[in-house]
C-alpha positions in Angstrom: 107.1 -27.6 4.9 103.8 -27.7 2.9 103.7 -29.9 -0.2 101.3 -28.5 -2.8 100.1 -30.2 -5.9 97.9 -27.6 -7.7 98.7 -24.3 -9.2 95.7 -22.6 -7.6 96.7 -23.7 -4.1 100.3 -22.5 -4.6 99.2 -19.2 -5.9 97.0 -18.6 -2.9 99.7 -19.5 -0.5 102.3 -17.2 -2.1 99.8 -14.4 -2.4 99.5 -14.4 1.4 103.3 -14.4 1.6 103.6 -11.3 -0.6 101.0 -9.5 1.5 103.4 -10.0 4.4 106.2 -8.5 2.3 108.0 -11.8 2.1 110.8 -12.0 -0.5 110.4 -15.3 -2.4 113.1 -17.5 -3.9 112.5 -20.4 -6.1 114.6 -23.6 -6.7 113.2 -25.7 -9.6 114.3 -29.3 -9.7 113.3 -32.7 -11.2 113.8 -34.4 -7.8 116.1 -37.2 -6.8 117.9 -34.6 -4.8 121.6 -34.6 -3.9 124.1 -32.3 -2.2 124.2 -30.1 -5.3 120.5 -29.3 -5.0 120.9 -28.6 -1.3 123.6 -26.0 -2.1 121.1 -24.2 -4.3 118.5 -24.2 -1.5 121.2 -22.9 0.9 122.1 -20.1 -1.5 118.4 -19.2 -1.9 118.1 -18.7 1.9 120.7 -16.0 1.7 118.5 -14.0 -0.7 114.9 -14.4 0.6 112.4 -14.9 3.4 110.4 -17.7 1.8 111.8 -20.6 -0.2 109.8 -22.5 -2.8 111.1 -25.6 -4.4 109.5 -27.6 -7.2 109.8 -31.3 -8.2 108.5 -32.0 -11.6 110.0 -34.5 -14.1 109.1 -32.6 -17.2 108.1 -34.8 -20.1 108.5 -32.0 -22.6 112.3 -32.0 -22.3 112.7 -35.8 -22.9 112.9 -37.3 -26.4 111.3 -40.6 -27.2 114.5 -42.5 -26.7 115.5 -40.9 -23.4 114.9 -42.0 -19.8 111.6 -40.3 -18.9 110.1 -43.5 -17.5 113.3 -44.6 -15.8 114.2 -41.2 -14.4 114.5 -41.7 -10.6 111.6 -40.5 -8.5 112.3 -40.2 -4.8 109.7 -37.8 -3.5 109.5 -38.9 0.2 113.3 -38.7 0.6 113.4 -35.4 -1.3 110.7 -33.9 1.0 112.8 -34.7 4.1 115.9 -33.1 2.6 114.0 -29.9 1.6 112.2 -29.6 4.9 115.5 -29.9 6.8 116.9 -27.0 4.8 114.0 -24.6 5.6 112.0 -24.8 2.4 108.5 -23.5 3.1 106.6 -24.8 0.1 107.3 -27.7 -2.2 105.3 -27.6 -5.5 105.0 -31.2 -6.8 102.4 -31.1 -9.6 101.4 -33.9 -12.0 102.0 -33.7 -15.7 98.2 -33.2 -16.2 98.3 -30.2 -13.8 101.1 -28.6 -15.8 99.9 -29.5 -19.3 96.1 -29.9 -19.1 95.8 -29.5 -22.8 98.9 -31.5 -23.7 102.2 -30.2 -24.9 100.8 -27.3 -27.0 102.5 -23.8 -26.4 106.2 -23.8 -26.7 109.0 -21.3 -26.1 112.1 -21.5 -28.3 115.4 -19.7 -28.1 116.6 -21.0 -31.5 120.3 -20.2 -31.8 121.4 -21.1 -28.2 119.0 -24.1 -28.1 120.5 -25.8 -31.2 124.1 -25.8 -30.0 125.9 -28.6 -28.0 123.4 -30.4 -25.8 120.6 -29.0 -28.0 122.2 -30.5 -31.1 122.4 -33.9 -29.4 118.9 -33.7 -27.7 116.6 -31.9 -30.2 113.7 -30.2 -28.5 115.3 -30.5 -25.1 115.8 -26.8 -24.4 112.4 -25.9 -25.8 111.0 -28.1 -23.0 113.3 -26.5 -20.5 112.4 -22.9 -21.5 108.7 -23.7 -21.7 108.5 -25.3 -18.2 110.7 -22.6 -16.6 108.4 -19.9 -18.1 105.3 -21.7 -16.7 106.9 -22.1 -13.3 108.1 -18.5 -13.2 104.5 -17.4 -14.0 103.0 -19.7 -11.3 105.5 -18.9 -8.5 106.4 -15.3 -9.5 109.6 -15.4 -7.4 111.9 -12.5 -6.8 114.9 -14.8 -7.6 115.4 -18.3 -9.1 118.5 -20.4 -8.4 120.1 -22.8 -10.9 123.4 -24.7 -10.9 126.2 -23.8 -13.2 126.8 -27.4 -14.2 124.0 -27.1 -16.8 125.6 -23.9 -18.1 123.9 -23.9 -21.5 120.6 -24.3 -19.7 121.4 -21.4 -17.4 122.4 -19.2 -20.3 119.2 -20.0 -22.2 117.0 -19.2 -19.1 118.8 -15.9 -18.6 118.1 -15.0 -22.3 114.5 -16.0 -22.0 113.9 -14.0 -18.9 115.5 -11.0 -20.5 113.8 -11.3 -23.8 110.3 -11.9 -22.3 110.7 -9.3 -19.6 110.0 -11.8 -16.8 110.7 -10.0 -13.5 113.0 -12.5 -11.8 116.7 -12.4 -11.0 118.5 -15.6 -12.1 121.3 -16.7 -9.9 123.9 -19.3 -10.9 125.6 -21.4 -8.2 128.9 -23.1 -8.6 128.8 -26.7 -9.6 128.8 -29.1 -6.6 131.4 -31.9 -6.8 132.2 -35.1 -5.1 135.6 -35.4 -3.4 137.2 -36.8 -6.6 135.8 -33.9 -8.8 132.9 -35.6 -10.4 130.0 -33.1 -10.9 127.0 -34.1 -8.8 124.1 -35.2 -10.9 121.0 -37.3 -10.5 122.1 -39.4 -13.4 125.4 -40.4 -11.6 123.2 -43.2 -10.1 123.3 -44.9 -13.5 127.0 -45.5 -13.2 128.3 -48.9 -12.4 131.0 -49.3 -9.8 133.7 -49.5 -12.4 132.2 -46.5 -14.4 132.1 -44.5 -11.2 135.9 -44.9 -10.9 136.3 -43.6 -14.5 133.8 -40.7 -14.4 136.0 -38.1 -12.6 138.3 -38.2 -15.6 135.9 -35.9 -17.4 136.6 -33.1 -15.0 140.3 -33.9 -15.1 140.2 -33.6 -18.9 138.6 -30.1 -18.5 141.3 -29.1 -16.0 144.1 -30.3 -18.4 142.6 -28.3 -21.3 142.2 -25.2 -19.1 145.9 -25.5 -18.0 147.0 -25.7 -21.7 145.0 -22.6 -22.6 146.3 -20.6 -19.6 149.8 -21.6 -20.5 149.3 -20.0 -23.9 147.9 -22.7 -26.2 145.4 -20.8 -28.3 144.8 -23.4 -30.9 141.5 -24.3 -29.4 140.6 -26.9 -32.1 143.7 -28.8 -31.1 142.9 -28.6 -27.4 139.4 -30.0 -28.2 140.7 -32.8 -30.4 143.2 -33.9 -27.8 140.6 -33.9 -25.1 138.1 -36.0 -27.2 140.9 -38.5 -27.9 141.8 -38.8 -24.2 138.1 -39.3 -23.2 137.7 -42.1 -25.8 140.8 -43.8 -24.5 139.5 -43.6 -21.0 136.3 -45.4 -22.0 133.9 -42.5 -22.6 131.9 -41.9 -25.8 132.4 -38.1 -26.2 129.5 -36.0 -27.4 131.3 -32.7 -27.5 134.2 -30.8 -26.0 134.2 -27.1 -26.9 136.0 -24.0 -25.9 133.5 -21.1 -26.1 132.8 -17.5 -25.2 131.1 -17.5 -21.8 128.5 -14.9 -22.8 127.5 -16.0 -26.3 128.4 -19.7 -26.2 130.0 -19.2 -29.6 133.3 -20.8 -30.4 136.0 -18.8 -28.5 138.7 -16.7 -30.4 141.9 -15.1 -29.3 140.1 -11.9 -28.3 137.9 -13.6 -25.7 138.9 -13.1 -22.1 136.0 -15.0 -20.4 135.9 -18.5 -21.7 134.1 -21.7 -20.6 135.0 -25.2 -21.7 131.8 -27.3 -22.2 131.9 -31.0 -22.3 129.4 -33.9 -22.6 130.1 -37.6 -22.8 128.4 -40.9 -22.5 129.7 -43.4 -20.0 127.6 -46.6 -19.9 124.0 -45.6 -19.3 124.9 -42.1 -17.9 125.2 -39.0 -20.0 127.6 -36.8 -18.1 128.0 -33.0 -18.6 130.5 -30.6 -17.1 132.3 -27.3 -17.7 135.1 -25.2 -16.4 135.5 -21.4 -16.5 138.8 -20.0 -17.9 139.7 -16.3 -17.4 142.5 -15.0 -19.7 
């Protein structure tokens, strides 16, 4: 695997791959890789000849009070994991390489970006959309692979690609989970031993809510209120718990057949997000 730090060098390498008719897949990450990321890489191998991964802790998607400086950076270990999975190029630029003039140009998807995680983290999805657009322009992949755990992010990226006519297929991969159901996340490392025992209850609460809906409970506001109460009693500080349309992310109604339950909650230092699909 070749680790590349500059845009010019990566473009030159990928230009040569295209001349050899290589199909390129792209897995963007912020590093501190875990089994969930490896599942994305493995999925990418099924769709392409040449895999590109990126590691970039994007300052544009962190607010002043968030964990940019403390976000775990484990480049050497990440390189070993990616190389073992057959990644050909790792793009690991500096912030100066990606934003040579500072955080100037921005891409916004106003309606979707202001909901849920966007309401709690103003500007976060502007940072996500902007860096993804830049990376797509640099790599110019045939496909890009993202996890479904960050479902609002995945939806926003799909809308951006469609609206800006970016020629890349966006593939979502099912959320990777620990044996007890906790969604894999780099921020799980913030959990204390005691909090780690509590954390799987977020997924259990999603499962309980889904079971109620499938059993015929269509008072979604009541389902949400009960779930929030249960999470508080378990020791979480709920941010949101919403039953929404899977395509639009608007609040679900009785006519919706494809639903997703989105949840976010603080547990100690860790902000945990998760979701669960429900088909009616």
